VEXZABA-48187 format. One record per atom (N, C-alpha, C): x, z, y; residue number from 1; atom name; residue in three letters. Coordinates in nm, 4 decimals, always signed. Layout:
<recs>
x:z:y:i:at:aa
X:Z:Y:NUM:CA:ALA
...
</recs>
This chain:
<recs>
x:z:y:i:at:aa
+13.5751:+7.5450:+14.4678:1:N:UNK
+13.5671:+7.6596:+14.5603:1:CA:UNK
+13.6831:+7.6826:+14.6051:1:C:UNK
+13.7492:+7.7537:+14.6795:2:N:UNK
+13.8829:+7.8164:+14.7120:2:CA:UNK
+13.8609:+7.9561:+14.6777:2:C:UNK
+13.9493:+8.0253:+14.6236:3:N:UNK
+13.9643:+8.1574:+14.6177:3:CA:UNK
+13.9471:+8.2176:+14.7869:3:C:UNK
+13.8880:+8.1948:+14.8983:4:N:UNK
+13.9045:+8.2472:+14.9972:4:CA:UNK
+13.7902:+8.3733:+15.0320:4:C:UNK
+13.7994:+8.3904:+15.1292:5:N:UNK
+13.7338:+8.5521:+15.1922:5:CA:UNK
+13.5789:+8.4466:+15.1643:5:C:UNK
+13.4874:+8.5652:+15.1279:6:N:UNK
+13.3304:+8.5975:+15.1218:6:CA:UNK
+13.2966:+8.6740:+15.2482:6:C:UNK
+13.1875:+8.5764:+15.3033:7:N:UNK
+13.1277:+8.6245:+15.4828:7:CA:UNK
+12.9715:+8.6251:+15.4612:7:C:UNK
+12.9570:+8.7224:+15.5469:8:N:UNK
+12.8108:+8.7677:+15.5386:8:CA:UNK
+12.7930:+8.7202:+15.6954:8:C:UNK
+12.6534:+8.6755:+15.7084:9:N:UNK
+12.5920:+8.6866:+15.8356:9:CA:UNK
+12.4868:+8.7361:+15.8498:9:C:UNK
+12.4646:+8.8427:+15.9466:10:N:UNK
+12.3824:+8.9701:+15.9084:10:CA:UNK
+12.2703:+8.9496:+16.0362:10:C:UNK
+12.1636:+8.8564:+16.0170:11:N:UNK
+12.0249:+8.8627:+16.1031:11:CA:UNK
+11.9427:+9.0375:+16.1265:11:C:UNK
+11.8741:+9.0081:+16.2006:12:N:UNK
+11.8072:+9.1286:+16.2102:12:CA:UNK
+11.7879:+9.1610:+16.3661:12:C:UNK
+11.8866:+9.1836:+16.4073:13:N:UNK
+11.8893:+9.2043:+16.5702:13:CA:UNK
+11.8414:+9.1788:+16.6884:13:C:UNK
+11.7766:+9.2635:+16.7750:14:N:UNK
+11.7582:+9.1590:+16.9179:14:CA:UNK
+11.7787:+9.2625:+17.0250:14:C:UNK
+11.8601:+9.1717:+17.0997:15:N:UNK
+11.8791:+9.2283:+17.2768:15:CA:UNK
+11.8136:+9.1582:+17.2979:15:C:UNK
+11.7774:+9.2020:+17.4763:16:N:UNK
+11.7683:+9.0787:+17.5902:16:CA:UNK
+11.6032:+9.0045:+17.5930:16:C:UNK
+11.6300:+8.8930:+17.5651:17:N:UNK
+11.5536:+8.7723:+17.5877:17:CA:UNK
+11.6054:+8.7018:+17.4579:17:C:UNK
+11.7075:+8.7350:+17.3947:18:N:UNK
+11.6552:+8.6552:+17.2662:18:CA:UNK
+11.6160:+8.6894:+17.1881:18:C:UNK
+11.5039:+8.5814:+17.1010:19:N:UNK
+11.3969:+8.5568:+16.9783:19:CA:UNK
+11.4832:+8.5876:+16.8910:19:C:UNK
+11.4163:+8.5501:+16.7742:20:N:UNK
+11.4709:+8.5676:+16.6521:20:CA:UNK
+11.4851:+8.4119:+16.5822:20:C:UNK
+11.4293:+8.3329:+16.6887:21:N:UNK
+11.4555:+8.1853:+16.6558:21:CA:UNK
+11.6071:+8.1962:+16.7074:21:C:UNK
+11.6716:+8.2318:+16.7974:22:N:UNK
+11.7798:+8.2277:+16.8733:22:CA:UNK
+11.8882:+8.2747:+16.7621:22:C:UNK
+11.8529:+8.3751:+16.7118:23:N:UNK
+11.9373:+8.4553:+16.6263:23:CA:UNK
+11.9504:+8.3545:+16.4942:23:C:UNK
+11.8349:+8.2799:+16.4719:24:N:UNK
+11.8318:+8.1915:+16.3259:24:CA:UNK
+11.9474:+8.0664:+16.3512:24:C:UNK
+11.9525:+8.0247:+16.4808:25:N:UNK
+12.0077:+7.8889:+16.5396:25:CA:UNK
+12.1311:+7.9671:+16.5667:25:C:UNK
+12.1801:+8.0597:+16.5858:26:N:UNK
+12.3344:+8.0938:+16.6193:26:CA:UNK
+12.3356:+8.1413:+16.4960:26:C:UNK
+12.3162:+8.2045:+16.3960:27:N:UNK
+12.3380:+8.1977:+16.2497:27:CA:UNK
+12.4020:+8.0956:+16.1865:27:C:UNK
+12.3298:+7.9867:+16.2291:28:N:UNK
+12.3753:+7.8363:+16.1744:28:CA:UNK
+12.4516:+7.7890:+16.2310:28:C:UNK
+12.4957:+7.8147:+16.3499:29:N:UNK
+12.6191:+7.7551:+16.4399:29:CA:UNK
+12.6970:+7.8307:+16.3649:29:C:UNK
+12.7366:+7.9396:+16.3773:30:N:UNK
+12.8532:+8.0338:+16.2980:30:CA:UNK
+12.8898:+7.9453:+16.1652:30:C:UNK
+12.7669:+7.9709:+16.0382:31:N:UNK
+12.8042:+7.9203:+15.9395:31:CA:UNK
+12.8747:+7.8012:+15.9567:31:C:UNK
+12.8218:+7.6937:+16.0161:32:N:UNK
+12.8785:+7.5246:+16.0169:32:CA:UNK
+13.0221:+7.5482:+16.1119:32:C:UNK
+13.0494:+7.6404:+16.1732:33:N:UNK
+13.1657:+7.6465:+16.2123:33:CA:UNK
+13.2601:+7.7079:+16.1301:33:C:UNK
+13.2594:+7.7656:+16.0436:34:N:UNK
+13.3052:+7.8395:+15.9944:34:CA:UNK
+13.3398:+7.7488:+15.8286:34:C:UNK
+13.2295:+7.7102:+15.7673:35:N:UNK
+13.2634:+7.5716:+15.6754:35:CA:UNK
+13.3373:+7.4896:+15.7384:35:C:UNK
+13.3791:+7.4432:+15.8230:36:N:UNK
+13.4166:+7.3317:+15.8626:36:CA:UNK
+13.6239:+7.3793:+15.8722:36:C:UNK
+13.6059:+7.4749:+15.8923:37:N:UNK
+13.7483:+7.6069:+15.8505:37:CA:UNK
+13.8307:+7.5375:+15.7347:37:C:UNK
+13.9251:+7.4740:+15.7951:38:N:UNK
+14.0459:+7.4237:+15.6305:38:CA:UNK
+14.1630:+7.4942:+15.6507:38:C:UNK
+14.2476:+7.5072:+15.5462:39:N:UNK
+14.3637:+7.5878:+15.5527:39:CA:UNK
+14.4716:+7.4639:+15.6098:39:C:UNK
+14.5512:+7.4829:+15.6666:40:N:UNK
+14.6807:+7.3598:+15.7203:40:CA:UNK
+14.6050:+7.2472:+15.7751:40:C:UNK
+14.7204:+7.1730:+15.8601:41:N:UNK
+14.7067:+7.0724:+15.9151:41:CA:UNK
+14.6290:+6.9385:+15.7969:41:C:UNK
+14.5405:+6.8511:+15.7966:42:N:UNK
+14.4714:+6.7664:+15.7126:42:CA:UNK
+14.4848:+6.8046:+15.5910:42:C:UNK
+14.4757:+6.9413:+15.5662:43:N:UNK
+14.4288:+6.9767:+15.3790:43:CA:UNK
+14.2664:+7.0128:+15.3887:43:C:UNK
+14.2168:+6.9732:+15.2520:44:N:UNK
+14.0714:+7.0066:+15.2376:44:CA:UNK
+14.0462:+7.1484:+15.1784:44:C:UNK
+14.1098:+7.2586:+15.1654:45:N:UNK
+14.0987:+7.3703:+15.1217:45:CA:UNK
+14.0599:+7.4357:+15.1885:45:C:UNK
+13.8819:+7.5113:+15.1721:46:N:UNK
+13.8503:+7.5813:+15.2595:46:CA:UNK
+13.8791:+7.6869:+15.2669:46:C:UNK
+13.8747:+7.7751:+15.3921:47:N:UNK
+13.9065:+7.8897:+15.4098:47:CA:UNK
+13.8181:+8.0354:+15.3523:47:C:UNK
+13.6846:+7.9800:+15.3211:48:N:UNK
+13.6254:+8.1170:+15.3152:48:CA:UNK
+13.5486:+8.0187:+15.1814:48:C:UNK
+13.5449:+8.1159:+15.0838:49:N:UNK
+13.4749:+8.0945:+14.9371:49:CA:UNK
+13.3194:+8.0636:+14.9507:49:C:UNK
+13.2765:+8.1905:+15.0683:50:N:UNK
+13.1061:+8.1379:+15.0655:50:CA:UNK
+13.0821:+8.2337:+15.1831:50:C:UNK
+12.9781:+8.1750:+15.2263:51:N:UNK
+12.9015:+8.2256:+15.3897:51:CA:UNK
+12.7832:+8.2046:+15.3690:51:C:UNK
+12.7465:+8.3131:+15.3727:52:N:UNK
+12.5471:+8.3339:+15.3201:52:CA:UNK
+12.5387:+8.4156:+15.4587:52:C:UNK
+12.3758:+8.3489:+15.4742:53:N:UNK
+12.2908:+8.4403:+15.5832:53:CA:UNK
+12.2066:+8.5517:+15.5171:53:C:UNK
+12.1841:+8.6366:+15.6186:54:N:UNK
+12.1286:+8.7416:+15.5244:54:CA:UNK
+12.0188:+8.7977:+15.6144:54:C:UNK
+11.8875:+8.8232:+15.5684:55:N:UNK
+11.8179:+8.8933:+15.6922:55:CA:UNK
+11.8058:+9.0235:+15.7177:55:C:UNK
+11.9121:+9.1202:+15.7624:56:N:UNK
+11.9424:+9.2626:+15.7595:56:CA:UNK
+12.0545:+9.3251:+15.6897:56:C:UNK
+12.0238:+9.4260:+15.7596:57:N:UNK
+12.1457:+9.5387:+15.6820:57:CA:UNK
+12.0901:+9.5949:+15.5616:57:C:UNK
+11.9963:+9.6151:+15.4719:58:N:UNK
+11.9284:+9.6540:+15.4045:58:CA:UNK
+11.9749:+9.5007:+15.3102:58:C:UNK
+11.9148:+9.3782:+15.3252:59:N:UNK
+12.0147:+9.2491:+15.2199:59:CA:UNK
+12.1562:+9.2619:+15.2324:59:C:UNK
+12.1880:+9.2929:+15.2964:60:N:UNK
+12.3408:+9.2739:+15.3370:60:CA:UNK
+12.3793:+9.4165:+15.2122:60:C:UNK
+12.3594:+9.5204:+15.2151:61:N:UNK
+12.3993:+9.6316:+15.1342:61:CA:UNK
+12.4006:+9.6273:+15.0160:61:C:UNK
+12.2942:+9.5093:+14.9505:62:N:UNK
+12.2833:+9.4772:+14.7693:62:CA:UNK
+12.4105:+9.3668:+14.7440:62:C:UNK
+12.3898:+9.3638:+14.6391:63:N:UNK
+12.4793:+9.2746:+14.5439:63:CA:UNK
+12.3967:+9.1898:+14.5745:63:C:UNK
+12.4769:+9.0392:+14.5553:64:N:UNK
+12.6179:+9.0186:+14.5298:64:CA:UNK
+12.6520:+9.0335:+14.7201:64:C:UNK
+12.6279:+9.0945:+14.7963:65:N:UNK
+12.6876:+9.0914:+14.9488:65:CA:UNK
+12.7627:+9.1865:+15.0166:65:C:UNK
+12.7484:+9.2790:+14.9152:66:N:UNK
+12.7715:+9.3840:+14.9394:66:CA:UNK
+12.9326:+9.4084:+14.9028:66:C:UNK
+12.9961:+9.3050:+14.8217:67:N:UNK
+13.1259:+9.3004:+14.8111:67:CA:UNK
+13.2101:+9.1900:+14.8925:67:C:UNK
+13.1480:+9.1350:+14.9887:68:N:UNK
+13.2417:+9.0453:+15.0598:68:CA:UNK
+13.3097:+9.1090:+15.1540:68:C:UNK
+13.3512:+8.9922:+15.2006:69:N:UNK
+13.5147:+9.0175:+15.2520:69:CA:UNK
+13.5006:+9.0770:+15.4392:69:C:UNK
+13.3588:+9.0117:+15.4939:70:N:UNK
+13.3897:+8.9782:+15.6179:70:CA:UNK
+13.2107:+8.9951:+15.6574:70:C:UNK
+13.1739:+9.0801:+15.7273:71:N:UNK
+13.0199:+9.0995:+15.7583:71:CA:UNK
+13.0176:+9.1045:+15.9166:71:C:UNK
+12.9440:+8.9505:+15.9765:72:N:UNK
+12.9417:+8.9283:+16.0814:72:CA:UNK
+12.7946:+8.9808:+16.1478:72:C:UNK
+12.7824:+9.0549:+16.2140:73:N:UNK
+12.6339:+9.1103:+16.3273:73:CA:UNK
+12.5954:+9.0260:+16.4538:73:C:UNK
+12.5314:+8.9925:+16.4160:74:N:UNK
+12.4676:+8.8488:+16.5824:74:CA:UNK
+12.4304:+8.9366:+16.6599:74:C:UNK
+12.4033:+9.0670:+16.6738:75:N:UNK
+12.3118:+9.0944:+16.7954:75:CA:UNK
+12.3947:+9.2683:+16.7864:75:C:UNK
+12.4006:+9.2995:+16.9522:76:N:UNK
+12.4454:+9.4637:+16.9828:76:CA:UNK
+12.3676:+9.5456:+16.9428:76:C:UNK
+12.2352:+9.5259:+16.9014:77:N:UNK
+12.1571:+9.6192:+16.8717:77:CA:UNK
+12.1958:+9.6692:+16.7622:77:C:UNK
+12.2719:+9.5862:+16.6544:78:N:UNK
+12.2957:+9.6070:+16.5548:78:CA:UNK
+12.4592:+9.7180:+16.5068:78:C:UNK
+12.4914:+9.7520:+16.6509:79:N:UNK
+12.6196:+9.8316:+16.6351:79:CA:UNK
+12.6142:+9.8948:+16.5467:79:C:UNK
+12.5387:+10.0203:+16.5361:80:N:UNK
+12.4980:+10.1409:+16.4788:80:CA:UNK
+12.5184:+10.1059:+16.3585:80:C:UNK
+12.4679:+10.0012:+16.3117:81:N:UNK
+12.4415:+9.9678:+16.1860:81:CA:UNK
+12.5938:+9.9346:+16.1188:81:C:UNK
+12.6114:+9.8291:+16.1758:82:N:UNK
+12.7678:+9.7729:+16.1702:82:CA:UNK
+12.8537:+9.9065:+16.1137:82:C:UNK
+12.8722:+9.9739:+16.2407:83:N:UNK
+12.9663:+10.0609:+16.2115:83:CA:UNK
+12.9199:+10.1523:+16.0405:83:C:UNK
+12.8206:+10.2130:+16.0537:84:N:UNK
+12.7446:+10.2975:+15.9333:84:CA:UNK
+12.8180:+10.1852:+15.7732:84:C:UNK
+12.7762:+10.0725:+15.8014:85:N:UNK
+12.8456:+10.0128:+15.7217:85:CA:UNK
+12.9793:+9.9820:+15.6517:85:C:UNK
+13.0567:+10.0191:+15.7881:86:N:UNK
+13.2255:+9.9448:+15.7351:86:CA:UNK
+13.2517:+10.1132:+15.7022:86:C:UNK
+13.1898:+10.2589:+15.7752:87:N:UNK
+13.2368:+10.3544:+15.7018:87:CA:UNK
+13.2169:+10.3588:+15.5488:87:C:UNK
+13.1595:+10.3137:+15.4994:88:N:UNK
+13.1038:+10.3077:+15.3457:88:CA:UNK
+13.1625:+10.1867:+15.2612:88:C:UNK
+13.2442:+10.1203:+15.3324:89:N:UNK
+13.3200:+10.0093:+15.2567:89:CA:UNK
+13.4584:+9.9962:+15.2183:89:C:UNK
+13.5043:+9.9362:+15.1655:90:N:UNK
+13.6159:+9.9483:+15.1178:90:CA:UNK
+13.7203:+9.9395:+15.2530:90:C:UNK
+13.8122:+9.9382:+15.2567:91:N:UNK
+13.9163:+9.9879:+15.3688:91:CA:UNK
+13.9274:+9.7931:+15.4401:91:C:UNK
+13.9383:+9.6759:+15.3381:92:N:UNK
+13.9801:+9.5535:+15.3542:92:CA:UNK
+13.8931:+9.5013:+15.4431:92:C:UNK
+13.7546:+9.5352:+15.3694:93:N:UNK
+13.6647:+9.4748:+15.4410:93:CA:UNK
+13.6444:+9.4699:+15.6090:93:C:UNK
+13.6322:+9.3362:+15.6825:94:N:UNK
+13.5894:+9.3572:+15.8220:94:CA:UNK
+13.4685:+9.3653:+15.8445:94:C:UNK
+13.4218:+9.3652:+15.9567:95:N:UNK
+13.2957:+9.4244:+16.0581:95:CA:UNK
+13.3504:+9.3588:+16.1285:95:C:UNK
+13.2125:+9.2945:+16.2065:96:N:UNK
+13.2298:+9.2279:+16.3282:96:CA:UNK
+13.0876:+9.2263:+16.3915:96:C:UNK
+13.0464:+9.2153:+16.5295:97:N:UNK
+12.9594:+9.2411:+16.6003:97:CA:UNK
+12.9743:+9.1339:+16.7052:97:C:UNK
+12.9030:+9.0439:+16.7047:98:N:UNK
+12.9270:+8.9119:+16.7680:98:CA:UNK
+12.8394:+8.9102:+16.8812:98:C:UNK
+12.8457:+8.9756:+17.0452:99:N:UNK
+12.7949:+9.0049:+17.0929:99:CA:UNK
+12.7865:+8.9646:+17.2730:99:C:UNK
+12.7409:+8.9710:+17.3430:100:N:UNK
+12.7556:+8.8798:+17.4857:100:CA:UNK
+12.8036:+8.9728:+17.5632:100:C:UNK
+12.8108:+9.1131:+17.5731:101:N:UNK
+12.8769:+9.2197:+17.6034:101:CA:UNK
+12.9884:+9.2543:+17.5154:101:C:UNK
+13.1002:+9.3623:+17.5602:102:N:UNK
+13.1574:+9.4647:+17.5323:102:CA:UNK
+13.1237:+9.5532:+17.5759:102:C:UNK
+13.1730:+9.6950:+17.4772:103:N:UNK
+13.0998:+9.8399:+17.4898:103:CA:UNK
+13.2171:+9.8605:+17.6000:103:C:UNK
+13.1673:+9.9615:+17.7141:104:N:UNK
+13.2259:+10.0322:+17.7843:104:CA:UNK
+13.3504:+10.1321:+17.7063:104:C:UNK
+13.2744:+10.1717:+17.6124:105:N:UNK
+13.3332:+10.3337:+17.6005:105:CA:UNK
+13.4054:+10.2916:+17.4326:105:C:UNK
+13.4388:+10.1672:+17.4252:106:N:UNK
+13.5236:+10.1379:+17.2858:106:CA:UNK
+13.6385:+10.0361:+17.3873:106:C:UNK
+13.7426:+10.0809:+17.2312:107:N:UNK
+13.8617:+9.9944:+17.2281:107:CA:UNK
+13.8399:+9.8594:+17.1746:107:C:UNK
+13.9075:+9.8137:+17.2415:108:N:UNK
+13.8920:+9.6252:+17.2394:108:CA:UNK
+14.0205:+9.5855:+17.1571:108:C:UNK
+14.0470:+9.5871:+17.0697:109:N:UNK
+14.1718:+9.5269:+16.9896:109:CA:UNK
+14.0963:+9.3605:+16.9807:109:C:UNK
+14.2830:+9.3204:+17.0444:110:N:UNK
+14.2684:+9.1765:+17.0241:110:CA:UNK
+14.3857:+9.1177:+16.9088:110:C:UNK
+14.3870:+9.0294:+16.8264:111:N:UNK
+14.5024:+8.9767:+16.7643:111:CA:UNK
+14.6050:+8.9037:+16.8229:111:C:UNK
+14.7389:+8.9103:+16.7798:112:N:UNK
+14.7991:+8.8337:+16.8451:112:CA:UNK
+14.8473:+8.7177:+16.7710:112:C:UNK
+14.7335:+8.6927:+16.7061:113:N:UNK
+14.7501:+8.5311:+16.6177:113:CA:UNK
+14.6382:+8.4634:+16.6798:113:C:UNK
+14.5668:+8.5391:+16.7929:114:N:UNK
+14.4567:+8.4590:+16.8317:114:CA:UNK
+14.5255:+8.3481:+16.9763:114:C:UNK
+14.4930:+8.2385:+17.0356:115:N:UNK
+14.5210:+8.1909:+17.1186:115:CA:UNK
+14.4998:+8.2558:+17.2522:115:C:UNK
+14.6208:+8.2038:+17.2969:116:N:UNK
+14.6020:+8.2836:+17.4535:116:CA:UNK
+14.4971:+8.2285:+17.5458:116:C:UNK
+14.4815:+8.1165:+17.5535:117:N:UNK
+14.3539:+8.0621:+17.5680:117:CA:UNK
+14.2194:+8.1619:+17.5411:117:C:UNK
+14.1969:+8.2129:+17.4199:118:N:UNK
+14.1216:+8.2992:+17.3657:118:CA:UNK
+14.1587:+8.4376:+17.4540:118:C:UNK
+14.2272:+8.4462:+17.4439:119:N:UNK
+14.2374:+8.6213:+17.5191:119:CA:UNK
+14.2233:+8.6338:+17.6256:119:C:UNK
+14.2826:+8.5326:+17.7530:120:N:UNK
+14.2415:+8.4929:+17.8744:120:CA:UNK
+14.1030:+8.4997:+17.9244:120:C:UNK
+14.0459:+8.4599:+17.8068:121:N:UNK
+13.8772:+8.4438:+17.8105:121:CA:UNK
+13.7659:+8.5362:+17.7880:121:C:UNK
+13.8752:+8.6272:+17.7328:122:N:UNK
+13.7733:+8.7552:+17.6851:122:CA:UNK
+13.8468:+8.8579:+17.7970:122:C:UNK
+13.9495:+8.8416:+17.8107:123:N:UNK
+13.9991:+8.9327:+17.9590:123:CA:UNK
+13.9114:+8.9202:+18.0836:123:C:UNK
+13.8958:+8.7848:+18.0997:124:N:UNK
+13.8587:+8.7212:+18.2140:124:CA:UNK
+13.6990:+8.7609:+18.2180:124:C:UNK
+13.6408:+8.7936:+18.1220:125:N:UNK
+13.4858:+8.8548:+18.1417:125:CA:UNK
+13.4729:+8.9893:+18.0648:125:C:UNK
+13.5796:+9.0713:+18.1110:126:N:UNK
+13.5437:+9.2509:+18.1057:126:CA:UNK
+13.4649:+9.2714:+18.2220:126:C:UNK
</recs>
């Protein structure tokens, strides 16, 4: 296993017509995509040391998950929980809310490392 980052995917929210089964499916897809990410071209070293799916914020706050590097929440209904978790974490941990919409009252940050195509898609859907 690599010395890569530890990821926790946090299920538990619900928004709109999405069902718990929909979030289960999304969690598995996100996990699979992240598991396939490798360092460099043609190398087999994984970027992420571990990728775990948990059933809510209470589980995410427990050991060993709380020591993770990246937390991905799967619903905008979890935004306040995500903010509270970030406030209590060490500064280097990243917290992401995966959502179908961008909040109107938030600043949107985009990394210069993202592809221009990804940036174009984000801006086009604002």
